[in-house]
C-alpha positions as CSV (number, residue, x, y, z in Angstrom):
1,M,98.7,134.4,95.7
2,N,96.9,136.1,98.5
3,A,93.9,134.7,100.3
4,E,91.5,137.3,98.8
5,I,92.3,136.3,95.3
6,E,92.3,132.6,96.2
7,S,88.8,133.0,97.5
8,S,87.6,134.0,94.0
9,L,88.8,130.8,92.5
10,K,87.2,127.4,92.4
11,S,90.3,125.8,93.9
12,I,94.0,126.5,94.0
13,E,94.5,122.8,93.5
14,T,93.3,122.9,89.9
15,E,95.0,126.2,88.9
16,N,98.1,126.1,86.8
17,Y,101.2,128.2,87.4
18,L,100.5,130.9,84.8
19,D,96.9,131.3,86.0
20,R,98.1,131.7,89.6
21,V,100.8,134.3,88.9
22,F,99.3,136.2,85.9
23,Y,95.8,135.6,84.6
24,R,93.9,135.2,87.9
25,P,95.4,138.2,89.8
26,I,94.6,140.5,86.9
27,G,91.2,138.9,86.5
28,Y,90.5,139.4,90.2
29,V,91.2,143.2,90.0
30,I,88.9,143.6,87.0
31,A,86.2,141.4,88.5
32,K,86.3,143.4,91.8
33,A,86.0,146.7,89.9
34,L,83.0,145.3,87.9
35,S,81.2,143.7,90.9
36,K,79.2,146.7,91.7
37,T,78.5,148.0,88.2
38,G,75.7,145.8,87.2
39,I,77.8,144.1,84.5
40,T,77.1,140.4,84.5
41,P,79.5,137.5,83.9
42,N,77.7,136.6,80.7
43,M,78.3,140.1,79.4
44,V,82.0,139.7,80.1
45,T,82.0,136.3,78.3
46,I,80.3,137.7,75.2
47,L,82.9,140.5,75.1
48,S,85.7,137.8,75.4
49,I,84.2,136.1,72.3
50,F,84.7,139.3,70.2
51,V,88.2,140.0,71.6
52,G,89.4,136.4,71.1
53,S,88.0,136.3,67.6
54,G,90.0,139.5,66.9
55,A,93.1,137.3,67.4
56,G,92.1,135.1,64.6
57,I,91.4,138.1,62.3
58,C,94.9,139.5,63.0
59,F,96.5,136.1,62.2
60,F,94.8,136.1,58.8
61,F,97.2,138.8,57.6
62,P,100.4,137.9,55.8
63,Y,103.2,137.7,58.3
64,S,104.2,140.9,60.0
65,L,105.4,141.3,63.6
66,K,102.8,144.0,64.2
67,Y,99.8,141.8,63.4
68,A,101.4,138.8,65.1
69,L,101.9,140.8,68.4
70,L,98.4,142.4,68.1
71,G,96.8,138.9,67.7
72,I,98.7,137.6,70.7
73,M,97.6,140.6,72.7
74,F,94.0,140.0,71.7
75,L,94.2,136.3,72.8
76,V,95.8,137.2,76.1
77,V,93.1,139.8,76.9
78,A,90.4,137.3,75.9
79,N,91.7,134.8,78.4
80,I,91.9,137.5,81.1
81,L,88.2,138.2,80.4
82,D,87.6,134.4,80.5
83,C,89.0,134.5,84.1
84,V,87.0,137.6,85.0
85,D,83.6,136.1,84.1
86,G,84.1,133.2,86.5
87,Q,85.6,135.3,89.3
88,L,82.8,137.8,88.9
89,A,80.2,135.1,89.1
90,R,81.7,133.8,92.3
91,M,81.9,137.4,93.8
92,T,78.3,138.4,92.9
93,G,76.6,135.0,93.0
94,I,75.3,135.6,89.5
95,K,75.5,132.1,88.0
96,S,73.4,130.3,85.4
97,E,73.4,127.1,83.3
98,I,73.7,129.2,80.1
99,G,76.7,131.0,81.6
100,R,78.7,127.8,82.1
101,I,77.9,126.6,78.6
102,L,78.6,130.0,77.1
103,D,81.9,130.1,78.9
104,G,83.0,126.9,77.1
105,F,81.6,128.0,73.8
106,A,83.7,131.3,73.9
107,G,87.0,129.5,73.6
108,D,85.6,127.4,70.7
109,V,84.8,130.6,68.8
110,W,88.3,132.0,69.3
111,Y,89.9,128.9,67.9
112,F,87.4,128.7,65.0
113,F,88.7,132.1,63.7
114,I,92.3,131.1,64.6
115,Y,92.0,127.9,62.7
116,L,90.5,129.6,59.7
117,A,93.5,132.0,59.7
118,F,96.0,129.2,60.0
119,I,94.3,127.3,57.1
120,Y,94.6,130.4,54.9
121,R,98.2,131.0,55.9
122,S,99.2,127.4,55.5
123,I,97.6,127.2,52.0
124,N,99.7,130.2,50.9
125,Y,102.8,128.8,52.6
126,F,102.5,125.5,50.6
127,E,100.8,126.9,47.5
128,S,102.9,124.7,45.1
129,V,101.7,121.5,46.8
130,P,99.0,119.7,44.9
131,Y,95.5,119.7,46.6
132,I,96.9,121.8,49.4
133,T,93.5,123.4,50.0
134,V,91.8,120.0,50.6
135,I,94.8,118.8,52.6
136,M,94.8,121.8,55.0
137,W,91.0,121.7,55.5
138,A,91.2,118.0,56.4
139,V,94.1,118.6,58.7
140,A,92.3,121.5,60.4
141,L,89.1,119.5,60.9
142,W,91.1,116.7,62.5
143,T,92.9,119.2,64.7
144,A,89.6,120.7,65.8
145,Y,88.3,117.3,66.6
146,N,91.3,116.5,68.7
147,H,91.2,119.9,70.4
148,I,87.6,119.4,71.5
149,N,88.4,116.0,73.0
150,Q,91.5,117.3,74.7
151,A,89.7,120.3,76.2
152,G,86.8,118.0,77.2
153,I,89.1,115.7,79.2
154,I,90.9,118.4,81.0
155,D,87.6,120.1,82.0
156,Y,86.1,116.7,83.1
157,Y,89.1,115.7,85.3
158,K,89.4,119.2,86.9
159,T,85.7,119.4,87.6
160,L,85.8,115.9,89.0
161,H,88.7,117.0,91.3
162,L,86.5,119.9,92.5
163,F,83.6,117.4,93.2
164,F,85.9,115.5,95.5
165,I,86.7,118.8,97.4
166,S,83.1,119.4,98.2
167,K,79.5,119.1,96.8
168,E,79.4,122.9,96.4
169,K,82.6,123.3,94.5
170,G,81.9,120.2,92.4
171,K,78.2,120.9,91.6
172,E,79.1,121.4,87.9
173,F,80.3,117.8,87.7
174,E,77.2,116.1,86.3
175,S,76.4,112.9,84.6
176,A,74.7,112.7,81.2
177,E,71.8,111.0,82.8
178,N,71.2,113.9,85.2
179,I,71.5,116.4,82.3
180,K,68.8,114.4,80.4
181,L,66.5,114.6,83.5
182,R,67.0,118.3,83.8
183,M,66.4,118.9,80.1
184,A,63.1,116.9,80.3
185,Q,61.9,119.6,82.7
186,M,63.1,122.6,80.7
187,P,60.8,124.6,78.5
188,K,61.8,125.0,74.9
189,G,64.2,127.9,74.5
190,V,67.8,129.0,74.5
191,N,68.7,127.1,77.7
192,K,67.4,123.8,76.3
193,F,69.1,124.4,73.0
194,F,72.5,124.9,74.5
195,S,72.0,122.1,77.0
196,W,71.7,119.7,74.1
197,F,75.3,120.5,73.1
198,Y,76.3,120.2,76.7
199,L,74.7,116.8,76.9
200,S,76.7,115.6,73.8
201,Y,79.9,117.1,75.3
202,T,79.3,115.2,78.6
203,K,78.5,111.9,76.8
204,N,81.8,112.2,74.9
205,Q,83.6,112.7,78.2
206,E,82.0,109.6,79.7
207,R,82.7,107.5,76.7
208,Q,86.4,108.2,77.0
209,T,86.5,107.3,80.7
210,P,84.9,103.9,81.3
211,E,86.9,103.0,84.5
212,L,86.0,106.3,86.0
213,Q,82.3,105.7,85.4
214,K,82.6,102.3,87.1
215,M,84.4,103.9,90.0
216,L,81.7,106.5,90.4
217,K,79.1,103.8,90.4
218,R,80.9,101.8,93.0
219,L,81.3,104.8,95.3
220,K,77.6,105.7,94.9
221,E,76.5,102.2,95.8
222,K,78.8,102.1,98.8
223,Y,78.3,105.7,100.2
224,G,75.3,107.1,98.4
225,N,75.5,110.8,97.8
226,D,77.6,111.6,100.9
227,L,81.3,110.7,100.4
228,P,83.3,110.4,103.6
229,E,86.0,113.1,103.9
230,E,88.8,110.4,104.0
231,V,87.6,109.1,100.6
232,R,87.6,112.7,99.2
233,I,91.2,113.3,100.5
234,A,92.5,110.0,99.2
235,F,91.1,110.6,95.7
236,R,92.5,114.1,95.5
237,A,95.9,112.9,96.6
238,K,96.0,110.7,93.5
239,S,94.2,113.2,91.2
240,V,96.5,116.2,92.0
241,K,99.5,114.2,90.8
242,L,98.0,114.3,87.3
243,M,97.5,118.1,87.3
244,P,100.9,118.9,85.8
245,L,100.2,116.5,82.9
246,L,96.7,118.0,82.4
247,D,98.2,121.5,82.5
248,M,100.1,120.6,79.3
249,L,96.7,120.4,77.6
250,S,95.5,123.7,79.1
251,F,94.8,127.0,77.2
252,N,98.1,128.4,78.7
253,A,100.4,125.7,77.5
254,R,98.6,125.5,74.1
255,T,98.8,129.2,73.5
256,I,102.5,129.4,74.4
257,F,103.3,127.0,71.5
258,L,100.7,128.8,69.3
259,F,102.4,132.2,69.9
260,A,105.7,130.7,69.0
261,T,104.4,129.4,65.6
262,V,102.8,132.8,64.9
263,L,106.0,134.7,65.7
264,L,108.2,132.3,63.6
265,N,105.7,132.3,60.7
266,V,105.2,128.5,60.8
267,V,101.6,128.3,61.8
268,W,101.2,124.9,60.1
269,V,103.4,123.4,62.8
270,Y,100.7,124.1,65.3
271,F,98.4,121.6,63.6
272,I,101.1,118.9,64.0
273,W,101.5,119.8,67.7
274,E,97.8,119.4,68.3
275,I,97.3,116.2,66.4
276,V,100.5,114.4,67.5
277,V,102.0,115.7,70.7
278,L,98.8,116.8,72.6
279,T,96.9,113.7,71.5
280,I,99.7,111.6,73.0
281,I,99.7,113.6,76.2
282,K,95.9,113.2,76.4
283,K,96.1,109.4,76.0
284,I,98.8,109.2,78.7
285,A,96.7,111.3,81.1
286,I,93.6,109.2,80.4
287,K,95.6,105.9,80.9
288,K,97.0,107.1,84.2
289,H,93.6,108.3,85.5
290,E,91.8,105.2,84.4
291,N,94.4,103.0,86.1
292,F,93.9,104.5,89.5
293,C,90.1,104.7,89.1
294,K,90.2,100.9,88.4
295,T,91.2,100.1,92.0
296,F,89.9,103.1,93.9
297,E,87.2,102.3,96.5
């Protein structure tokens, strides 16, 4: 990856392999082309919502290679657009609170339609099984719950890593308490409405990471708001070792398995992957992270 593309990223340390060699370079070219057009990052995010939802619509159809490949293409393009919005924001300096929240919301909408399609396909696949409709809805809801928690943890740990690079790169790492204080100053409106969801999301992240919260409190008491560089480097040296494990919970790893289940016409297997395999990986990642936070000073 050349220096010009790298400058459009938050940090190369938190980028996984597929992003570095495929999604980010393509995203950079598109973002650069859009940077002088007046198109904003939020416009790109909204477009990605429609494109990603198109993947779910394609997956609704009874199995055919044409619709399977079309759905995969839609989801790949949606993720490229998801890269473009962030890179465009960093190129143009057009950033907003609603933009960050909308960016996270976009992926949830994609998966909402994908899960609906997978429920429908799975019910038809197991149509002779008693109560299959109830079973598949219950399985899908449990999968969605696990998905949200997994995505929340990877986002939290990677944003934390950015915080230990610099205040500027890590300014999106924010406590629930700080979000509450900001919301108290906000007028009623769209920003405040979406910030309520962001607050709930952050509270859930903090609830899952008690040792991390204690570590942050210790560091604040010891150093205030200005962490020494040697502390930042020491933390990142530990944190970066977890990145390969966290990458297994990322969009890229998740979609590779999703694409396989779509192409093989066994979409119900994806639910098992999310509930069992990715949940185990998430628990291992949290355990490892909490263990080193316990003693880090």
